[in-house]
PDBQT receptor file of N, H, CA, C and O in Angstrom, charges set to zero:
ATOM      1  N   UNK A   1       0.821  -1.159   0.008  1.00  0.00    +0.000 N 
ATOM      2  CA  UNK A   1       0.013   0.026  -0.009  1.00  0.00    +0.000 C 
ATOM      3  C   UNK A   1       0.887   1.257   0.004  1.00  0.00    +0.000 C 
ATOM      4  O   UNK A   1       0.632   2.217  -0.723  1.00  0.00    +0.000 OA
ATOM      5  N   UNK A   2       1.906   1.232   0.819  1.00  0.00    +0.000 N 
ATOM      6  H   UNK A   2       2.114   0.452   1.409  1.00  0.00    +0.000 HD
ATOM      7  CA  UNK A   2       2.752   2.425   0.854  1.00  0.00    +0.000 C 
ATOM      8  C   UNK A   2       3.438   2.706  -0.472  1.00  0.00    +0.000 C 
ATOM      9  O   UNK A   2       3.556   3.863  -0.877  1.00  0.00    +0.000 OA
ATOM     10  N   UNK A   3       3.892   1.658  -1.153  1.00  0.00    +0.000 N 
ATOM     11  H   UNK A   3       3.797   0.719  -0.824  1.00  0.00    +0.000 HD
ATOM     12  CA  UNK A   3       4.491   1.786  -2.498  1.00  0.00    +0.000 C 
ATOM     13  C   UNK A   3       3.507   2.411  -3.475  1.00  0.00    +0.000 C 
ATOM     14  O   UNK A   3       3.842   3.324  -4.229  1.00  0.00    +0.000 OA
ATOM     15  N   UNK A   4       2.247   1.880  -3.440  1.00  0.00    +0.000 N 
ATOM     16  H   UNK A   4       1.974   1.138  -2.827  1.00  0.00    +0.000 HD
ATOM     17  CA  UNK A   4       1.200   2.395  -4.281  1.00  0.00    +0.000 C 
ATOM     18  C   UNK A   4       0.935   3.908  -3.955  1.00  0.00    +0.000 C 
ATOM     19  O   UNK A   4       0.807   4.730  -4.862  1.00  0.00    +0.000 OA
ATOM     20  N   UNK A   5       0.860   4.229  -2.688  1.00  0.00    +0.000 N 
ATOM     21  H   UNK A   5       0.964   3.561  -1.951  1.00  0.00    +0.000 HD
ATOM     22  CA  UNK A   5       0.620   5.615  -2.255  1.00  0.00    +0.000 C 
ATOM     23  C   UNK A   5       1.732   6.536  -2.754  1.00  0.00    +0.000 C 
ATOM     24  O   UNK A   5       1.467   7.576  -3.357  1.00  0.00    +0.000 OA
ATOM     25  N   UNK A   6       2.970   6.142  -2.496  1.00  0.00    +0.000 N 
ATOM     26  H   UNK A   6       3.184   5.298  -2.006  1.00  0.00    +0.000 HD
ATOM     27  CA  UNK A   6       4.109   6.947  -2.901  1.00  0.00    +0.000 C 
ATOM     28  C   UNK A   6       4.290   6.990  -4.434  1.00  0.00    +0.000 C 
ATOM     29  O   UNK A   6       4.912   7.911  -4.961  1.00  0.00    +0.000 OA
ATOM     30  N   UNK A   7       3.758   6.016  -5.119  1.00  0.00    +0.000 N 
ATOM     31  H   UNK A   7       3.253   5.267  -4.690  1.00  0.00    +0.000 HD
ATOM     32  CA  UNK A   7       3.804   5.996  -6.571  1.00  0.00    +0.000 C 
ATOM     33  C   UNK A   7       2.743   6.764  -7.257  1.00  0.00    +0.000 C 
ATOM     34  O   UNK A   7       2.673   6.760  -8.486  1.00  0.00    +0.000 OA
ATOM     35  N   UNK A   8       1.900   7.434  -6.505  1.00  0.00    +0.000 N 
ATOM     36  H   UNK A   8       1.957   7.437  -5.507  1.00  0.00    +0.000 HD
ATOM     37  CA  UNK A   8       0.836   8.292  -7.079  1.00  0.00    +0.000 C 
ATOM     38  C   UNK A   8      -0.534   7.629  -7.211  1.00  0.00    +0.000 C 
ATOM     39  O   UNK A   8      -1.412   8.152  -7.897  1.00  0.00    +0.000 OA
ATOM     40  N   UNK A   9      -0.721   6.481  -6.558  1.00  0.00    +0.000 N 
ATOM     41  H   UNK A   9      -0.008   6.056  -6.000  1.00  0.00    +0.000 HD
ATOM     42  CA  UNK A   9      -2.014   5.772  -6.502  1.00  0.00    +0.000 C 
ATOM     43  C   UNK A   9      -2.571   5.440  -7.895  1.00  0.00    +0.000 C 
ATOM     44  O   UNK A   9      -3.783   5.508  -8.101  1.00  0.00    +0.000 OA
ATOM     45  N   UNK A  10      -1.732   5.093  -8.821  1.00  0.00    +0.000 N 
ATOM     46  H   UNK A  10      -0.748   5.037  -8.653  1.00  0.00    +0.000 HD
ATOM     47  CA  UNK A  10      -2.148   4.845 -10.172  1.00  0.00    +0.000 C 
ATOM     48  C   UNK A  10      -3.142   3.658 -10.260  1.00  0.00    +0.000 C 
ATOM     49  O   UNK A  10      -4.221   3.772 -10.842  1.00  0.00    +0.000 OA
ATOM     50  N   UNK A  11      -2.756   2.570  -9.689  1.00  0.00    +0.000 N 
ATOM     51  H   UNK A  11      -1.879   2.477  -9.216  1.00  0.00    +0.000 HD
ATOM     52  CA  UNK A  11      -3.682   1.360  -9.702  1.00  0.00    +0.000 C 
ATOM     53  C   UNK A  11      -4.933   1.588  -8.898  1.00  0.00    +0.000 C 
ATOM     54  O   UNK A  11      -6.033   1.210  -9.300  1.00  0.00    +0.000 OA
ATOM     55  N   UNK A  12      -4.745   2.218  -7.740  1.00  0.00    +0.000 N 
ATOM     56  H   UNK A  12      -3.851   2.525  -7.413  1.00  0.00    +0.000 HD
ATOM     57  CA  UNK A  12      -5.916   2.541  -6.863  1.00  0.00    +0.000 C 
ATOM     58  C   UNK A  12      -6.956   3.383  -7.619  1.00  0.00    +0.000 C 
ATOM     59  O   UNK A  12      -8.151   3.083  -7.615  1.00  0.00    +0.000 OA
ATOM     60  N   UNK A  13      -6.459   4.439  -8.262  1.00  0.00    +0.000 N 
ATOM     61  H   UNK A  13      -5.489   4.682  -8.265  1.00  0.00    +0.000 HD
ATOM     62  CA  UNK A  13      -7.398   5.277  -8.999  1.00  0.00    +0.000 C 
ATOM     63  C   UNK A  13      -8.035   4.584 -10.180  1.00  0.00    +0.000 C 
ATOM     64  O   UNK A  13      -9.177   4.878 -10.532  1.00  0.00    +0.000 OA
ATOM     65  N   UNK A  14      -7.302   3.654 -10.806  1.00  0.00    +0.000 N 
ATOM     66  H   UNK A  14      -6.374   3.415 -10.520  1.00  0.00    +0.000 HD
ATOM     67  CA  UNK A  14      -7.830   2.897 -11.907  1.00  0.00    +0.000 C 
ATOM     68  C   UNK A  14      -8.974   1.999 -11.406  1.00  0.00    +0.000 C 
ATOM     69  O   UNK A  14     -10.033   1.918 -12.029  1.00  0.00    +0.000 OA
ATOM     70  N   UNK A  15      -8.739   1.327 -10.268  1.00  0.00    +0.000 N 
ATOM     71  H   UNK A  15      -7.879   1.393  -9.762  1.00  0.00    +0.000 HD
ATOM     72  CA  UNK A  15      -9.741   0.476  -9.691  1.00  0.00    +0.000 C 
ATOM     73  C   UNK A  15     -10.969   1.310  -9.245  1.00  0.00    +0.000 C 
ATOM     74  O   UNK A  15     -12.112   0.910  -9.462  1.00  0.00    +0.000 OA
ATOM     75  N   UNK A  16     -10.718   2.415  -8.650  1.00  0.00    +0.000 N 
ATOM     76  H   UNK A  16      -9.788   2.740  -8.473  1.00  0.00    +0.000 HD
ATOM     77  CA  UNK A  16     -11.793   3.323  -8.193  1.00  0.00    +0.000 C 
ATOM     78  C   UNK A  16     -12.667   3.777  -9.335  1.00  0.00    +0.000 C 
ATOM     79  O   UNK A  16     -13.891   3.826  -9.207  1.00  0.00    +0.000 OA
ATOM     80  N   UNK A  17     -12.032   4.118 -10.482  1.00  0.00    +0.000 N 
ATOM     81  H   UNK A  17     -11.038   4.078 -10.586  1.00  0.00    +0.000 HD
ATOM     82  CA  UNK A  17     -12.791   4.542 -11.659  1.00  0.00    +0.000 C 
ATOM     83  C   UNK A  17     -13.648   3.390 -12.183  1.00  0.00    +0.000 C 
ATOM     84  O   UNK A  17     -14.822   3.569 -12.507  1.00  0.00    +0.000 OA
ATOM     85  N   UNK A  18     -13.034   2.197 -12.261  1.00  0.00    +0.000 N 
ATOM     86  H   UNK A  18     -12.080   2.052 -11.998  1.00  0.00    +0.000 HD
ATOM     87  CA  UNK A  18     -13.781   1.034 -12.741  1.00  0.00    +0.000 C 
ATOM     88  C   UNK A  18     -14.985   0.746 -11.850  1.00  0.00    +0.000 C 
ATOM     89  O   UNK A  18     -16.068   0.449 -12.354  1.00  0.00    +0.000 OA
ATOM     90  N   UNK A  19     -14.812   0.827 -10.561  1.00  0.00    +0.000 N 
ATOM     91  H   UNK A  19     -13.932   1.068 -10.152  1.00  0.00    +0.000 HD
ATOM     92  CA  UNK A  19     -15.903   0.628  -9.615  1.00  0.00    +0.000 C 
ATOM     93  C   UNK A  19     -17.030   1.657  -9.791  1.00  0.00    +0.000 C 
ATOM     94  O   UNK A  19     -18.214   1.324  -9.734  1.00  0.00    +0.000 OA
ATOM     95  N   UNK A  20     -16.635   2.885 -10.000  1.00  0.00    +0.000 N 
ATOM     96  H   UNK A  20     -15.674   3.155 -10.047  1.00  0.00    +0.000 HD
ATOM     97  CA  UNK A  20     -17.665   3.984 -10.127  1.00  0.00    +0.000 C 
ATOM     98  C   UNK A  20     -18.489   3.801 -11.376  1.00  0.00    +0.000 C 
ATOM     99  O   UNK A  20     -19.621   4.282 -11.430  1.00  0.00    +0.000 OA
ATOM    100  N   UNK A  21     -17.955   3.106 -12.413  1.00  0.00    +0.000 N 
ATOM    101  H   UNK A  21     -17.036   2.715 -12.369  1.00  0.00    +0.000 HD
ATOM    102  CA  UNK A  21     -18.694   2.912 -13.642  1.00  0.00    +0.000 C 
ATOM    103  C   UNK A  21     -19.405   1.571 -13.707  1.00  0.00    +0.000 C 
ATOM    104  O   UNK A  21     -20.025   1.243 -14.719  1.00  0.00    +0.000 OA
ATOM    105  N   UNK A  22     -19.322   0.808 -12.651  1.00  0.00    +0.000 N 
ATOM    106  H   UNK A  22     -18.818   1.075 -11.829  1.00  0.00    +0.000 HD
ATOM    107  CA  UNK A  22     -19.961  -0.514 -12.564  1.00  0.00    +0.000 C 
ATOM    108  C   UNK A  22     -21.494  -0.310 -12.629  1.00  0.00    +0.000 C 
ATOM    109  O   UNK A  22     -22.026   0.672 -12.112  1.00  0.00    +0.000 OA
ATOM    110  N   UNK A  23     -22.190  -1.281 -13.287  1.00  0.00    +0.000 N 
ATOM    111  H   UNK A  23     -21.757  -2.079 -13.706  1.00  0.00    +0.000 HD
ATOM    112  CA  UNK A  23     -23.643  -1.194 -13.419  1.00  0.00    +0.000 C 
ATOM    113  C   UNK A  23     -24.360  -1.035 -12.105  1.00  0.00    +0.000 C 
ATOM    114  O   UNK A  23     -25.338  -0.293 -12.019  1.00  0.00    +0.000 OA
ATOM    115  N   UNK A  24     -23.890  -1.724 -11.069  1.00  0.00    +0.000 N 
ATOM    116  H   UNK A  24     -23.095  -2.327 -11.139  1.00  0.00    +0.000 HD
ATOM    117  CA  UNK A  24     -24.520  -1.592  -9.744  1.00  0.00    +0.000 C 
ATOM    118  C   UNK A  24     -24.424  -0.182  -9.212  1.00  0.00    +0.000 C 
ATOM    119  O   UNK A  24     -25.387   0.346  -8.655  1.00  0.00    +0.000 OA
ATOM    120  N   UNK A  25     -23.242   0.441  -9.385  1.00  0.00    +0.000 N 
ATOM    121  H   UNK A  25     -22.460   0.012  -9.838  1.00  0.00    +0.000 HD
ATOM    122  CA  UNK A  25     -23.070   1.826  -8.938  1.00  0.00    +0.000 C 
ATOM    123  C   UNK A  25     -23.897   2.818  -9.722  1.00  0.00    +0.000 C 
ATOM    124  O   UNK A  25     -24.513   3.709  -9.138  1.00  0.00    +0.000 OA
ATOM    125  N   UNK A  26     -23.922   2.677 -11.049  1.00  0.00    +0.000 N 
ATOM    126  H   UNK A  26     -23.421   1.953 -11.523  1.00  0.00    +0.000 HD
ATOM    127  CA  UNK A  26     -24.693   3.620 -11.870  1.00  0.00    +0.000 C 
ATOM    128  C   UNK A  26     -26.184   3.482 -11.640  1.00  0.00    +0.000 C 
ATOM    129  O   UNK A  26     -26.914   4.473 -11.633  1.00  0.00    +0.000 OA
ATOM    130  N   UNK A  27     -26.643   2.228 -11.447  1.00  0.00    +0.000 N 
ATOM    131  H   UNK A  27     -26.049   1.423 -11.452  1.00  0.00    +0.000 HD
ATOM    132  CA  UNK A  27     -28.085   1.992 -11.171  1.00  0.00    +0.000 C 
ATOM    133  C   UNK A  27     -28.418   2.592  -9.825  1.00  0.00    +0.000 C 
ATOM    134  O   UNK A  27     -29.432   3.275  -9.688  1.00  0.00    +0.000 OA
ATOM    135  N   UNK A  28     -27.604   2.358  -8.850  1.00  0.00    +0.000 N 
ATOM    136  H   UNK A  28     -26.779   1.803  -8.961  1.00  0.00    +0.000 HD
ATOM    137  CA  UNK A  28     -27.817   2.937  -7.500  1.00  0.00    +0.000 C 
ATOM    138  C   UNK A  28     -27.907   4.461  -7.527  1.00  0.00    +0.000 C 
ATOM    139  O   UNK A  28     -28.761   5.058  -6.872  1.00  0.00    +0.000 OA
ATOM    140  N   UNK A  29     -27.028   5.064  -8.282  1.00  0.00    +0.000 N 
ATOM    141  H   UNK A  29     -26.334   4.579  -8.814  1.00  0.00    +0.000 HD
ATOM    142  CA  UNK A  29     -27.011   6.540  -8.386  1.00  0.00    +0.000 C 
ATOM    143  C   UNK A  29     -28.336   7.016  -8.969  1.00  0.00    +0.000 C 
ATOM    144  O   UNK A  29     -28.911   7.986  -8.476  1.00  0.00    +0.000 OA
ATOM    145  N   UNK A  30     -28.826   6.353 -10.006  1.00  0.00    +0.000 N 
ATOM    146  H   UNK A  30     -28.359   5.565 -10.407  1.00  0.00    +0.000 HD
ATOM    147  CA  UNK A  30     -30.090   6.745 -10.606  1.00  0.00    +0.000 C 
ATOM    148  C   UNK A  30     -31.266   6.539  -9.645  1.00  0.00    +0.000 C 
ATOM    149  O   UNK A  30     -32.167   7.375  -9.569  1.00  0.00    +0.000 OA
ATOM    150  N   UNK A  31     -31.249   5.429  -8.918  1.00  0.00    +0.000 N 
ATOM    151  H   UNK A  31     -30.517   4.751  -8.979  1.00  0.00    +0.000 HD
ATOM    152  CA  UNK A  31     -32.339   5.171  -7.943  1.00  0.00    +0.000 C 
ATOM    153  C   UNK A  31     -32.332   6.180  -6.831  1.00  0.00    +0.000 C 
ATOM    154  O   UNK A  31     -33.397   6.634  -6.411  1.00  0.00    +0.000 OA
ATOM    155  N   UNK A  32     -31.145   6.556  -6.327  1.00  0.00    +0.000 N 
ATOM    156  H   UNK A  32     -30.280   6.187  -6.668  1.00  0.00    +0.000 HD
ATOM    157  CA  UNK A  32     -31.082   7.532  -5.218  1.00  0.00    +0.000 C 
ATOM    158  C   UNK A  32     -31.617   8.912  -5.677  1.00  0.00    +0.000 C 
ATOM    159  O   UNK A  32     -32.101   9.679  -4.844  1.00  0.00    +0.000 OA
ATOM    160  N   UNK A  33     -31.540   9.228  -6.939  1.00  0.00    +0.000 N 
ATOM    161  H   UNK A  33     -31.147   8.606  -7.615  1.00  0.00    +0.000 HD
ATOM    162  CA  UNK A  33     -32.093  10.489  -7.419  1.00  0.00    +0.000 C 
ATOM    163  C   UNK A  33     -33.593  10.518  -7.234  1.00  0.00    +0.000 C 
ATOM    164  O   UNK A  33     -34.176  11.591  -7.079  1.00  0.00    +0.000 OA
ATOM    165  N   UNK A  34     -34.243   9.337  -7.247  1.00  0.00    +0.000 N 
ATOM    166  H   UNK A  34     -33.769   8.465  -7.373  1.00  0.00    +0.000 HD
ATOM    167  CA  UNK A  34     -35.675   9.234  -7.154  1.00  0.00    +0.000 C 
ATOM    168  C   UNK A  34     -36.157   9.236  -5.686  1.00  0.00    +0.000 C 
ATOM    169  O   UNK A  34     -37.357   9.345  -5.432  1.00  0.00    +0.000 OA
ATOM    170  N   UNK A  35     -35.229   9.116  -4.729  1.00  0.00    +0.000 N 
ATOM    171  H   UNK A  35     -34.255   9.027  -4.935  1.00  0.00    +0.000 HD
ATOM    172  CA  UNK A  35     -35.548   9.037  -3.331  1.00  0.00    +0.000 C 
ATOM    173  C   UNK A  35     -35.322  10.379  -2.661  1.00  0.00    +0.000 C 
ATOM    174  O   UNK A  35     -34.191  10.735  -2.328  1.00  0.00    +0.000 OA
ATOM    175  N   UNK A  36     -36.426  11.138  -2.460  1.00  0.00    +0.000 N 
ATOM    176  H   UNK A  36     -37.344  10.849  -2.730  1.00  0.00    +0.000 HD
ATOM    177  CA  UNK A  36     -36.293  12.462  -1.948  1.00  0.00    +0.000 C 
ATOM    178  C   UNK A  36     -35.734  12.515  -0.508  1.00  0.00    +0.000 C 
ATOM    179  O   UNK A  36     -35.240  13.557  -0.077  1.00  0.00    +0.000 OA
ATOM    180  N   UNK A  37     -35.810  11.422   0.214  1.00  0.00    +0.000 N 
ATOM    181  H   UNK A  37     -36.211  10.575  -0.136  1.00  0.00    +0.000 HD
ATOM    182  CA  UNK A  37     -35.322  11.420   1.645  1.00  0.00    +0.000 C 
ATOM    183  C   UNK A  37     -33.818  11.069   1.728  1.00  0.00    +0.000 C 
ATOM    184  O   UNK A  37     -33.241  11.101   2.815  1.00  0.00    +0.000 OA
ATOM    185  N   UNK A  38     -33.195  10.743   0.611  1.00  0.00    +0.000 N 
ATOM    186  H   UNK A  38     -33.663  10.718  -0.272  1.00  0.00    +0.000 HD
ATOM    187  CA  UNK A  38     -31.781  10.400   0.597  1.00  0.00    +0.000 C 
ATOM    188  C   UNK A  38     -30.960  11.646   0.362  1.00  0.00    +0.000 C 
ATOM    189  O   UNK A  38     -31.200  12.371  -0.604  1.00  0.00    +0.000 OA
ATOM    190  N   UNK A  39     -29.974  11.917   1.246  1.00  0.00    +0.000 N 
ATOM    191  H   UNK A  39     -29.779  11.329   2.030  1.00  0.00    +0.000 HD
ATOM    192  CA  UNK A  39     -29.071  13.009   1.104  1.00  0.00    +0.000 C 
ATOM    193  C   UNK A  39     -27.770  12.522   0.457  1.00  0.00    +0.000 C 
ATOM    194  O   UNK A  39     -26.964  11.857   1.108  1.00  0.00    +0.000 OA
ATOM    195  N   UNK A  40     -27.568  12.850  -0.815  1.00  0.00    +0.000 N 
ATOM    196  H   UNK A  40     -28.223  13.390  -1.344  1.00  0.00    +0.000 HD
ATOM    197  CA  UNK A  40     -26.427  12.374  -1.546  1.00  0.00    +0.000 C 
ATOM    198  C   UNK A  40     -25.086  12.797  -0.937  1.00  0.00    +0.000 C 
ATOM    199  O   UNK A  40     -24.097  12.073  -1.057  1.00  0.00    +0.000 OA
ATOM    200  N   UNK A  41     -25.048  13.944  -0.297  1.00  0.00    +0.000 N 
ATOM    201  H   UNK A  41     -25.851  14.532  -0.199  1.00  0.00    +0.000 HD
ATOM    202  CA  UNK A  41     -23.764  14.486   0.199  1.00  0.00    +0.000 C 
ATOM    203  C   UNK A  41     -23.358  13.844   1.521  1.00  0.00    +0.000 C 
ATOM    204  O   UNK A  41     -22.231  14.041   1.975  1.00  0.00    +0.000 OA
ATOM    205  N   UNK A  42     -24.245  13.088   2.143  1.00  0.00    +0.000 N 
ATOM    206  H   UNK A  42     -25.161  12.928   1.774  1.00  0.00    +0.000 HD
ATOM    207  CA  UNK A  42     -23.932  12.476   3.463  1.00  0.00    +0.000 C 
ATOM    208  C   UNK A  42     -22.977  11.312   3.293  1.00  0.00    +0.000 C 
ATOM    209  O   UNK A  42     -22.599  10.675   4.276  1.00  0.00    +0.000 OA
TER     210      UNK A  42
């Protein structure tokens, strides 16, 4: 982890981007928009 951190988090950021574009994440984001009681910033 320390090597990754000191190396600029290249792999970490790649994995994070892949996760954010996953169907489960994108579907959840759309569903949360429909839920007025959900605070996205929390």
